[in-house]
C-alpha positions in Angstrom: -2.9 -18.9 -41.1 -4.5 -22.3 -41.8 -5.0 -23.4 -45.4 -8.6 -23.3 -46.9 -9.8 -26.9 -47.3 -10.3 -28.0 -50.9 -14.0 -28.0 -51.7 -15.5 -28.8 -55.1 -18.2 -26.3 -55.9 -20.5 -26.2 -58.9 -19.3 -23.4 -61.2 -22.5 -21.4 -60.5 -21.8 -21.6 -56.8 -18.3 -20.2 -57.4 -20.0 -17.3 -59.3 -22.3 -16.7 -56.3 -19.3 -16.9 -53.9 -17.5 -14.2 -55.9 -20.4 -11.8 -55.0 -19.9 -12.3 -51.3 -17.6 -9.9 -49.4 -15.4 -11.1 -46.5 -17.2 -10.9 -43.1 -20.7 -10.8 -44.4 -23.7 -12.3 -42.6 -25.2 -14.8 -45.0 -28.4 -16.9 -44.9 -28.5 -19.8 -47.4 -32.0 -21.1 -48.2 -32.3 -24.6 -49.4 -28.6 -25.0 -48.6 -28.4 -28.8 -49.3 -25.5 -30.5 -47.7 -23.9 -27.1 -46.8 -21.1 -27.2 -49.4 -21.5 -23.5 -50.3 -21.8 -22.3 -46.7 -18.7 -24.2 -45.7 -16.8 -22.7 -48.6 -17.9 -19.2 -47.7 -17.0 -19.6 -44.1 -13.6 -20.9 -44.9 -12.8 -18.7 -47.9 -14.7 -15.5 -47.1 -14.8 -15.7 -43.3 -18.6 -15.0 -43.3 -21.0 -15.7 -40.5 -23.3 -18.2 -42.1 -26.7 -19.8 -41.4 -28.8 -22.1 -43.4 -32.3 -23.6 -43.8 -32.9 -27.0 -45.4 -35.9 -29.3 -45.7 -34.1 -32.6 -46.2 -33.2 -34.3 -42.9 -30.2 -36.1 -44.4 -28.8 -32.8 -45.8 -29.4 -31.1 -42.4 -27.4 -33.9 -40.7 -24.6 -33.5 -43.3 -24.5 -29.8 -42.5 -24.2 -30.5 -38.8 -21.4 -32.9 -39.7 -19.6 -30.0 -41.4 -20.0 -27.8 -38.3 -22.6 -25.5 -39.8 -25.5 -23.7 -38.1 -28.4 -25.1 -40.2 -32.0 -25.7 -39.2 -34.6 -27.9 -40.8 -37.5 -25.9 -42.2 -40.0 -25.4 -45.1 -39.2 -22.3 -47.1 -42.8 -21.9 -48.1 -43.6 -21.0 -44.5 -41.4 -17.9 -44.7 -38.6 -16.5 -42.6 -40.6 -15.1 -39.6 -38.0 -16.2 -37.1 -35.5 -13.6 -38.5 -35.8 -9.9 -37.9 -35.6 -7.2 -40.6 -32.1 -6.7 -42.2 -30.5 -9.3 -40.0 -28.3 -10.6 -42.9 -26.2 -8.9 -45.6 -27.0 -11.5 -48.2 -29.7 -14.2 -48.5 -29.0 -16.9 -51.1 -31.6 -19.1 -52.9 -29.6 -21.4 -55.3 -31.4 -23.8 -57.6 -34.4 -23.9 -55.3 -36.8 -21.3 -56.9 -38.6 -23.9 -59.2 -39.7 -25.9 -56.1 -41.5 -23.0 -54.3 -45.2 -22.8 -54.1 -45.1 -19.0 -53.6 -41.9 -17.5 -55.0 -43.1 -13.9 -54.6 -43.7 -14.4 -50.9 -40.3 -15.9 -50.3 -38.3 -13.4 -52.3 -40.1 -10.6 -50.5 -39.1 -12.3 -47.2 -35.5 -12.6 -48.4 -35.4 -8.9 -49.1 -36.9 -8.2 -45.7 -34.3 -10.1 -43.7 -31.4 -9.3 -46.0 -29.9 -6.2 -47.6 -29.9 -8.1 -50.9 -30.9 -11.5 -52.3 -29.1 -13.7 -54.8 -31.3 -16.1 -56.8 -30.1 -18.8 -59.2 -32.0 -21.2 -61.3 -31.8 -23.6 -64.3 -33.0 -21.9 -67.5 -35.6 -23.9 -69.5 -35.3 -21.3 -72.2 -32.0 -22.8 -73.2 -31.8 -23.9 -76.9 -31.4 -27.6 -76.0 -34.7 -27.5 -74.1 -36.4 -25.8 -77.0 -35.2 -28.2 -79.6 -35.9 -31.2 -77.3 -39.5 -30.3 -76.9 -39.8 -29.4 -80.6 -38.3 -32.7 -82.0 -39.2 -35.2 -79.4 -42.5 -33.9 -78.0 -41.3 -34.7 -74.5 -40.8 -32.5 -71.5 -37.2 -31.3 -71.7 -34.6 -31.7 -68.9 -32.8 -28.4 -68.1 -29.1 -28.5 -68.8 -28.3 -27.4 -65.3 -31.0 -29.5 -63.5 -30.9 -33.1 -64.8 -34.1 -34.2 -63.2 -36.9 -36.1 -65.0 -40.3 -34.5 -64.7 -41.6 -37.4 -62.5 -39.0 -37.2 -59.8 -39.8 -35.6 -56.5 -39.7 -32.8 -55.6 -41.4 -31.5 -58.7 -39.8 -28.5 -60.4 -41.8 -25.9 -62.2 -39.9 -24.9 -65.3 -39.1 -21.3 -65.8 -36.9 -19.2 -68.2 -34.8 -16.1 -67.9 -37.6 -14.1 -69.6 -40.2 -15.5 -67.1 -38.2 -14.4 -64.1 -37.5 -10.9 -65.5 -41.2 -10.5 -66.2 -42.0 -11.8 -62.7 -39.6 -9.3 -61.1 -41.2 -6.4 -63.1 -44.7 -7.5 -62.1 -43.8 -7.9 -58.5 -41.7 -4.7 -58.5 -38.6 -6.6 -57.3 -35.5 -4.5 -58.3 -32.8 -6.4 -60.3 -29.3 -5.1 -59.5 -27.3 -7.5 -61.5 -27.7 -10.4 -63.9 -25.2 -13.2 -64.7 -25.6 -16.1 -67.1 -23.6 -19.2 -67.6 -23.5 -21.7 -70.5 -23.5 -25.5 -70.1 -19.7 -25.2 -69.9 -20.3 -22.6 -67.2 -18.5 -19.9 -69.2 -20.3 -16.6 -69.1 -22.8 -15.7 -71.7 -22.0 -12.3 -73.3 -24.9 -11.6 -75.7 -28.0 -9.5 -76.0 -31.0 -10.4 -73.8 -32.4 -12.8 -76.4 -29.0 -14.5 -76.6 -28.9 -14.9 -72.8 -32.3 -16.7 -72.7 -31.3 -18.9 -75.6 -27.7 -19.8 -74.5 -27.8 -19.6 -70.6 -27.9 -22.9 -68.8 -28.0 -21.1 -65.4 -29.2 -17.7 -64.5 -28.0 -15.8 -61.4 -29.8 -12.6 -60.3 -28.8 -10.2 -57.6 -31.9 -8.5 -56.2 -32.2 -5.6 -53.8 
């Protein structure tokens, strides 16, 4: 058996990877340069597909031997039939969507479950930054100035939980990571206050 190539993943991507069972069919939306997909194929023996808007990232995926197509997620997943994947992943892409409810419903249509992760602007550093500087904070897990493209729409753990309740999207599991990427083990308020990254399993 050949050794698994060494790949440096962000800690939140390792958390997502731990949720994937060997042999699953996985669709990674906004897959970037394909690092997570490549890891899942090598370490979990999944069948993986990806969608990415950036042409340089699509070319990087192709260079890694991945099946990735260029596409705009706001247009939906109409090319994929119902329940054609076990898991659909949307990692750190949610704040850039024009219609998140539409895409998450599409994810749950084509997949048996969806995994969504995002940077939490409810983190205490963001709160203090806005309070004491009067400037738009930069999320701990998404170090991007407000003026950079593509523009992110800030959201918090509480925002997303309220959104899922309003849209009747079932939450199966919630995981929260600190800036150090250690798990947050507190009450709901503590999670919104201390989590740099939130990971939700929907289904």
